[in-house]
Residue, then its C-alpha position, 0 to 999 in steps of 0.5 A: m500500500l502506497n502512502l504519499p506525503e501530505l504534499t501538493l504536486p508542486q510541493m512534491l516537485r520541489e521535494r523530488a528536486r531535493t531528493d533525486a536532483q540528478r536523476i532523469a525526470l524528462r527527455q525531449k526529442d528535438f531534431g532526432i536527439w533525445k535531450p534529458f532533464t534532471w529533477a533539479q533542472y525540471y524544478q528550476r525551469a518550472c520556477h523560472v516559468g512561474l516567476g516569468l508568468r507573475a512578472l507578466g502580470l498573472s494574478a495570484g490564483g489566476h488561470v493559465g491556458v496551454i494549447s500545444e502538443n505534448r512537450t517539455e514546455w507544456v509541463l513546465a508551464q503547468m508546474g510553473a503556474g502551480l508553483v506560484g499558486a495559479v491554475t492551469v487549463g489545457v486546450y485541445p490543439t486540434s480544436p477550431s478557433s470557436e472552441v478555443a475561444y469558448v474554453v479560454g473565455h469561460a475559464d477566465i484565462e489571463v495568460m495563454v501559452c501557445e505552441d506555434q503560430e497556428q495555435t496563436d492565430k486561433l486566439i487572435e481570431a477571437l481576441d475581441q471575445l477574450p477581454r481577460l486575456k493579458r498575454i500570449i506566450v509562444m513556444e515556436t517563434k517562426g512566423l510571429r513577425s507577420f502579426a500586426p504591431e498591436v498584436r505583437d505587443l501581446i506576445t512574448t516567447f517562451d524563451a523570453l518568459e523563462k529568462r525573465g523569470a530567471a532574472s527576477g531573483r524572486q525565489a522567495l515568492i515561490d517559497q511563500a506560495l508553496a508555504q501557503q498552498t494547501l491540498d484543497d487548492i485547485g490545481l487544474m481545470i480539465y474541460t470535458s469533451g462536450s459530447t452532449g453540449k458545451p464542455k464543462g470545466a472540471m476543477v481538480s484539486w491537489r487533494n484529488i490528484r494526491g488521492v488518485v495516485p496510490g490506486i493507479v501506482d498499485r494497480l499498474e505496478l508502477s515504480r521509479s524505474t517506470t518509463h512512459l512516452s507522453y503523446l495523448p493530449l495533456c488537456h485530458v486527465a488520462e495523459q495527465m495522470l501518467t505524465t505529471f501526477c504519478p511521475v512526480y509522486i514516485g519519481s519515474q521518467v517521462n519522454f516527449g517525442e518530436s510530434i504526434r505524427t512520430v509516435q510509432e518511431d518514438l515508441r521503438e526508440v524509447a521502448p517504454t515499460m508502460f504504454l497508454g493507448v485510447p481505443r482508437i490507438w489500439e484499433k489503428m495498431h490492430a489495423a496496421i498489423s492486418i495491413k502488414l499481414q495482407e502485404t506479406g507472403g502466404l507462408r508468413r500469413a499461415l505461420f501467424a494464423k497457426a501461432y495465434a490459434a495456438c496461443q489464443p487460450l492464453a489471452e486471459k490466463p495468468r502467466a504464473a498459471w501457465s503449464l510447461g507445455e503452454r510456456l513452450r508453445f508461447a515461447a515458440s510463437y514469440w520467437l517465430v512471430f510475435r517478437a517481430l510484431q512487438n518490435f514493429l509496435g515498439l511495445r516489446d519492453v512494456h510491463v503494462a499497457l492500458t486502454g481507457a477513456a472509451p469502450i474498446p472491442p473485446d476482440v482487440v484486447r484479446f488480439f494484443r494479449v495473444l501477441g504477448v502485449p500485457l494490455v489491461e482495461v481501466y476506467g476513470l473520468t475527468e470527474s474522478s481525476g483519472m483511473v478508479t478501476g482496472h484489471r490486476l495484471g494477473d487477473v484479466s477478464v476481457g470485456t470488463v474494467g477490473v475492480p476499483t482501486q485503492g482508496v475508492e469507495w463504490r456502490i451501484g445505485e439506481a438503474g445500475e449507475f456506478q457511484i464512487k466516493g473518495d479523495m479523488v472525486f473532483a471539486g466541481y464544475y467551474k461556474n456551474p453549481e447546478a451541474t456540480a449538484q447533479s454530479i456530486q450528491d452527499g459526497w458520492l460522484h454519480t458517474g452516469d455509467v451503468v455497470r454490472e458485476e461479471r465474473g467478480q469484475l465490473k463491466i461498463v454496460d453503457r452511458l445511462k443517457d445512451i441506453m435505447i428502447t426499441a419500438g418493441g420495448k427492448n432495452l439496447t446498449p449501443s456501445e456493445i453493438e458498436n464495439t462488436m462491429k468495430g472489432s473488424p479492422y475494416i470498420k472505423e466507426c459505427v453509430i447505432v440507430a434504435e430508439g423507438r425503431k422496429f429494428v437496429g439500424a447503423l451508420v457505418m464509416i469504413d477504415f479508409e487505410t485498411v479498406g484501401k489496402w484491401a481494395e489494392a490487393q483486389r486490384l480495385p481502382f479508387t481515387h478518394f474516400r467516397s469512390l472507395v465507399e461506393m464500390p459494390q465490393v466494399r459494400a459486400l466486404i462491410d456487409d460480411a463484417i457486420r454479419t460476422g459481428n451479428e453472430r456474437l449478438a443477441q437477435v434483438s441487438q443485431i444490425r438489420r440495415f446499415h448506411l455507409l458514410t461517404k465521408e469521415l466524421d469530422h471534428d470541425d463539422g461537430e460530428v465528433t469531439a476533440t477526443m473523437k467521441v461521437r456526438r450522437s445528436s449532431i450525427y442523427k441531425t446531419y444524417a436524418e434523411e439517410i437514417e429514415a431511408l433505412y426504415r422505409 
């Protein structure tokens, strides 16, 4: 059982710099070279950033926004703000200007830290809507001279910010702020994805962060020797818990690659001992291996199929319980087939791999576990400050999310809703007491997720608000149907239509890359997404994938008719959130005619 000191995250960073001064805390890849930063350097630079922010006019307790891909400067801005008693608010770098303006305005952000000109432009477009914004800090300066003089006066470079803080000589200000800081102070504001309306700002206190860490460390068996590649958006709680929360408290190492586009290459170079992938990442990796198998020779395909079939029974069996014969069977499969695939993925040294933040097709989890990747499912929310349930590494039941972690009180409420209590339950929504009162009742967080116990573990059935009732009065859980279909490498998205209907219909989006490779192998010419979708052979391919999926579902849940989308669902069109969660109401409205055609 992990007992943490009664320190806030910024106070813990100072302690880490004192006790582990010369150990490597962060590594950043720039121009192909990995540059290390010790805990002492991490703390010192964060101090300089914090002092620079105060020198630029950031008020005590003010709000600092960050819009950037993951990199050292992101966490320096966050920790620097925390060291001077400010609150950090992350903004998705993929968000259009209108969404950025909403979050920056709603969160009352005074200073915005931007990655480059592209992100700065989003703010400049909306400056008239942001009266509280005082300064913009830019990490990469290329193109900044193109701004008008009055805009340039607002802008400072990140380098200049650090130098200003270093030159201020006001270390006493940091010491004073840390002496006054309490666990109940707000440290972060994390905006929800907004799948059913405007994003809400969840206030996360230092106590919430300290409360969630022991359960994560214990369940995932993390230690100071753990290494992690940070690449998922840091404005999401899932990446925060593994990039800042746990590493600062246990002293583990975080690596930042060059870009979100170089993740696969960075993974191979870092070979981390822990890896977090949201379902879409695992589905893409699954599709990438499917493509590799399509491209390789018949002998290799046959060898993979034989190895996979031989090891399939071991997917959920703890390694400690393997018989000698099973160990030999896996060893032969590993050296002949799986080792090369693990190297291709960059996951050969992973001690624990996890998936969370959204439902994942069980077949995808089984696939990676058969390959020897120790993939476990975890569950948490922004409002729970991160992960609150997860599989124990030696007790995995695919299709469930394990059992609650250390420090989590839990119960199953009305309509099967999962409810939790503990230090990790967030402080409430910013400027939204009504939503806070709905979410937290008598100290219990109402998650809005329906669960049931299955084989001694918890299974997420669906969101309470998403459960559908057919015209025949049958209750359906759309995520179960959708995830079954997304287990096919050819289906990227599936949106169920069933509320008040006679049967289940679906809007289906193909995986362009995988279906494209399949079409090339069949010598079928196409020019773009729509031309590929409209081929009768592709329709037949998806029809076959849905028929296969239907065999695993109860008759009432089977898809009877479907419409193939002729374009990819897009964030800019309001069809998915920044985290790629489907906005059902928006899609139902956009494709109303196509949906009605399914029932004619």
